[in-house]
C-alpha positions in Angstrom: 20.7 14.8 3.9 19.4 11.1 4.4 18.5 9.8 1.2 15.2 7.3 1.2 16.1 3.5 1.4 12.9 2.5 0.1 13.2 3.1 -4.0 11.6 1.3 -6.7 13.7 -1.7 -7.9 14.0 -3.9 -10.9 13.1 -6.9 -8.7 10.3 -9.1 -10.9 7.1 -9.4 -9.0 7.3 -13.1 -9.4 10.6 -13.2 -7.1 9.0 -11.2 -4.7 6.1 -14.0 -4.7 8.2 -17.0 -4.6 9.5 -15.5 -1.2 6.6 -16.9 0.6 4.2 -19.7 0.9 1.5 -20.3 -1.5 -1.4 -19.0 0.9 0.6 -15.6 1.4 1.4 -15.7 -2.4 -2.7 -15.8 -3.1 -3.0 -12.8 -0.9 -0.5 -10.9 -2.3 -2.1 -11.8 -5.8 -5.2 -10.7 -4.9 -4.1 -7.4 -3.3 -1.6 -7.0 -6.7 -5.5 -7.3 -8.3 -7.3 -5.0 -6.2 -4.5 -2.2 -5.8 -3.6 -2.5 -9.8 -7.7 -1.9 -10.3 -7.8 1.1 -8.3 -4.4 2.7 -9.2 -4.2 2.0 -12.9 -0.5 1.2 -11.9 1.4 -2.1 -12.5 3.1 -3.4 -9.4 6.5 -2.5 -8.6 8.8 -3.7 -5.6 9.8 -0.8 -3.7 13.3 -1.7 -1.4 13.0 -5.5 -0.5 9.5 -5.8 1.0 7.2 -3.5 -0.2 5.0 -3.5 -3.4 3.7 -0.2 -4.8 1.8 0.9 -7.1 2.1 4.5 -9.2 4.5 7.1 -8.2 4.4 10.6 -6.7 6.9 13.1 -5.5 6.9 14.8 -2.0 7.6 18.1 -0.6 8.0 18.4 3.0 8.3 21.7 5.0 12.0 20.9 5.6 12.7 20.8 1.8 13.2 17.1 1.5 11.7 15.6 -1.3 11.4 12.2 -2.6 9.4 9.7 -4.2 6.7 7.5 -2.7 3.8 5.1 -4.3 -0.1 5.9 -4.3 -0.6 2.7 -2.4 1.3 -0.5 -1.6 1.4 -3.6 0.6 4.1 -5.6 2.3 3.5 -9.4 3.5 4.8 -9.4 7.4 5.0 -12.0 9.6 2.6 -10.3 12.1 0.2 -8.9 9.8 -0.1 -7.5 6.1 0.8 -3.9 6.0 -1.1 -1.8 3.5 0.3 1.5 2.9 -1.8 4.2 1.8 -0.6 7.7 0.9 -2.4 9.8 3.6 -3.4 10.4 7.0 -6.0 8.1 7.6 -7.2 9.9 10.6 -8.2 12.6 8.1 -9.9 10.5 5.9 -14.0 10.2 5.9 -14.6 6.8 5.5 -16.7 4.1 7.7 -13.4 2.0 9.5 -16.2 -0.4 10.7 -17.1 -1.8 7.1 -13.4 -2.8 6.4 -13.5 -5.1 8.9 -10.5 -6.8 11.7 -7.7 -4.2 11.5 -5.4 -1.8 13.2 -3.9 1.2 11.8 -1.5 3.7 11.6 -1.2 7.2 10.4 -0.6 6.2 6.8 -1.1 2.1 7.2 -3.8 -0.5 7.6 -2.7 -3.8 9.4 -4.5 -6.8 9.0 -3.7 -10.5 9.8 -5.6 -12.4 7.0 -6.9 -10.6 3.9 -10.4 -13.1 4.8 -10.5 -10.4 7.9 -11.4 -7.7 5.8 -14.1 -7.0 3.2 -12.2 -6.5 0.0 -15.1 -4.4 -1.3 -14.5 -1.8 1.4 -10.9 -1.9 1.0 -11.3 -1.0 -2.7 -13.5 2.0 -1.8 -10.7 3.3 0.7 -8.2 3.2 -2.2 -10.4 4.9 -4.3 -10.8 7.5 -1.6 -6.8 8.1 -1.3 -6.4 8.2 -4.9 -9.2 11.0 -5.3 -7.0 13.1 -2.4 -3.3 12.5 -3.9 -3.3 15.7 -5.8 -3.8 17.6 -2.5 -1.0 15.5 -1.2 2.0 16.5 -3.4 
């Protein structure tokens, strides 16, 4: 069985941030502060490009297990990927108040943080955190 390549690392957050120009570092720090507030967990670099908060064990129907973070983000060239440990389509959330974004099954993509309402993002993270015990 294949193992998950995206696992927690010992990479310091400052080393992760240093890879980006100052405007991106500022966006990352804003996300770190916000996600740390709502998860009550410190930031951890997962794999080579994701900053995750918290950790839980998942079990698929196929019996595959692994560890994943409650929420996290990755600074990408095209957009900031916001990872939320849930099926976003199943959430009861007013997506219009978040602002300009695209979404996938468990990710929200934003070009710049200034395009979204950070208070609404905090509300979204709080909803995800409430639903976590039901997901495991």
